[in-house]
LUMFITOR-448462 format. One record per residue: x, y, z of N, C-alpha, C, O, CB in turn. Coordinates in steps of 0.1 Angstrom, whole numbers, plus 5000, padded with zeros to 4 digits. Atoms other than C-alpha are relative to their C-alpha. Glycine has a CB too. Layout:
<recs>
XYZXYZXYZXYZXYZ/...
</recs>
This chain:
<recs>
501549994996501396973417499949935013500249825015499249934989/500350054986500396923453498649945000497650004994500150115010/501350074999497596673459499649985014500349915021500149864992/500650014987495496703490498649945000497650014999500050135008/501350065002492696443488499150035013499650045024500249854998/500949994989489596493509499649855003499149784995498750094996/500350134996488996173529498950005011499150085020501349925005/501150014990485796093548499949855004500049764996498750054995/500250134994485195793571498850015010498950095019501349945007/501150014991481795723587499550145004499250175015500449935013/500549874998480596083583500950105006500550215010498849995008/499049914994483796243595501150024990501649934983500649955013/498949975009486496423575501349985007501550025018499950154995/498750024994490096313581500850134999501050184987500849884993/499349875000491996633591501549985000502250064995499550085012/498650034999495296473599500249855003499349795010500750095011/499750144997496896133600501449984999502150054992499149904991/498550035001500295973604500449885008499549815014500850125004/499550114993502495723620501250065009502050145004500549894991/499049964990504695783651500649885006499949795010499550105010/499450114992507295553667500350065014500750175016501349964993/499749974986507695553705500849885005500449775002498850045008/499150114995510295353724499849995015499650095022501550034997/500250024985509795203759498750065004497650034998501250055008/501249934994507295413779499950144995499150225001500149995014/500149865004507795733759498650044997497849974991500950024988/501449955004504695953756500150074987501250114983499650105012/500149935013503596113724499250125001498150125008499449904989/500849875000502396473720499850044986500750054978500750115009/500449955013500496593690499350135002498450145010499049894993/500749875000499496953684499450024987500050074977501050125004/500650005013496996933656499650144995499450154983498849925001/500449875004495997303655501350094998502150095007499050075010/498849925002498597543640500450095012499450155018499950094988/499549924988500697733667499550144999499550215009501549995001/500449865002499498063652498650035006498250145007500050044985/501349984995495998003666500150015015500649925022499149884997/499949984985495698153702499249895007498249845003499550145003/500650114991494797903730498550025002497749925000500750005013/501549994997491298053738499149964988498049934989499750145004/500850045012490197983702500249864996499749824985500550094988/500050145003491097623703501449934998501549814995499349984987/498750065001494897563703500249915012499949955023501150115000/499950094990495597253723501049894996501449884984498749945005/499250125004497696933724499449875005498649875014501550025005/500550134997496996563726501349935006502349924999499449924988/498950074994499296373750499549855002498549825008500350065014/500350145000499295993746501049935009502249935006499949944985/499150074991500695773774499649854999498549824996499850055014/500250155001500995393776500349945014501249985021501049944990/500050074987500395173807499949854998499149814990499050065010/500250145000500794803812499449955013500049985024501349924996/500650054988498494633837499549864997498449854991498950095005/500550135003498194253835498749965006498149865002501149905004/501350044994495094253857498850044992497750004995500050075014/501249965008492894413830500349984985501549964982499750155003/499850015014492394403793500350144994500550235002498749944993/499749875006493094683768498950105004497750075004500149994985/500949894996491495013779500550134996501750154994499749995015/499749875004491295373769499450105011498250085014499550044986/500549904991490995663794500450144995501650164991500549985015/499649865005490896033784499550105011498550085017499450034987/500349894991490896353805500350134992501050124982500749995014/499849875007490896723796500550115009499750205011498650044994/499549894992493096933818500550124991501150104981501249955009/499549885007493697293806499749994985498649954981501550035002/500150015015494197303768500749884995501349884985500550134993/499450135004495296943766499049895001498249895010501349985009/500850124999493696613759501049895004502049874997499349964987/499150104995495396333779499349864997498249845003500450015015/500550135003494795983765501049895006502249895002499849984985/499250114994496095683785499549874994498349834995499949995015/500350135007496195353766500649895009501849885011500649994986/499650114991496395043789500049874992499149844985499149995012/499850135007497794723775499950014985499449924978499049905005/499949995014498294853740501449964996502250044990499750154995/498750055003501394643737500049864994500849774998500850005014/500150145006500394343716500650014986500450104978498549964998/499249995012502694263687499150004987499550064977500949884999/500850005012499794193662499050115001498150124992499349874999/500849875000498094523672498850015009498249915012499650024987/501249964992495494693694499550134994500450224991500350005015/500549875004493194973684498950055008498349975016499650004985/501249954993490495203698498849944992498849934980500050165000/501250065006487095043692499150104993498350064985499249925010/500749895007485695383682500850125002501650135011498550015006/499249884999486995733677499850065014498750055020499650104990/500049934987487795923710499750144998500450214990501449985008/500349865001486196263714501150085006501450055018498650035006/498949934994488996513719499750155001500650235005501249984992/500449864998487096843718499450064987499049994978501350095002/500649935011485697103694500950114995501750175002498650075005/499249905006487397333670499250054988498849984979501449954996/500749945012485797583645498649944999498149924987500849984987/501350055000482397453655499849854996498749814994499250084990/500150155004483197083647500549925012501549965018500849984987/499550104991483596793670501249934994501249894983498949905004/498850075004487096643668500149875007499849855019501250095002/499950144995487896273673501449954996502049984986498949914994/498750075002491096063675499849855000499149795008501050045012/500050145001491495713663501449955000502350024995499349954987/498750054998494495503672500149854997499249785000500650035014/499750155002495995163662501549995004502350075000499849954986/498650014994499195043680500549864997499849765001500150045015/499350135001501594763670501350015008501850125009500249964985/498749994993504694673690501049904994500749804988499749965015/498950085004508094533683500849995013501250095018500850064988/499250024988509994373712499150015012497950025011501150115001/500750004987509094373749500750095010501950125008499849865005/499449934989509694573781500650134996500150204987501149925006/499449865002511994883781500550024986500750134982501150035010/499549985014513294813746498949994990499249994978501049894997/501150015009509794783731499950134992500150244996498749985008/500449895009508995003701498649994997498149894992500950004987/501549995004505395113695499950074987500550184985499250075011/500349935013504295193660498550055002497649965002500249904987/501349954997501295423665499550074988500150174983500150115012/500749945012498995503636498950095006498150045015499449894991/501049914995496795803643499250074989499750094978500650115010/500949925009493895983626499250095008498550055018499149904991/500949904993492196303637498950044990499250084979500850135004/501249985009488696343622499250115006499150145018499249874999/501049894996486196633623498749964995498549924983500450134994/501450035004482496573622499650094989499850224990499050015013/500549925011480996693590498650055004497749985008499949924986/501349944996478096943597498949964991497850014993500250155002/
</recs>
């Protein structure tokens, strides 16, 4: 028996969630919409990059080139964790606004650092 619970948080349905490990400065790419869906109808990917800048605090920057969402996380390299303070708007699909939430913990420092990235993609409930 397969069990697929419906999960809602703050008026949004959780569509996908998981944990990904990244090492050093590796970027993470997530393609949340099945590959069978043609690009003009909403197929896209989310590219997550990490930057360290001691001159500023943790920050999130997102941009939308082509059919991709690029999210840059600055100073998300704290061992006890850093997270987005609110979901990041990443686009629309099937008439719903889509949002990304992230929490990042690290093990180690510098080029040998491992990031444990928890992600959740939510869709606004109409």
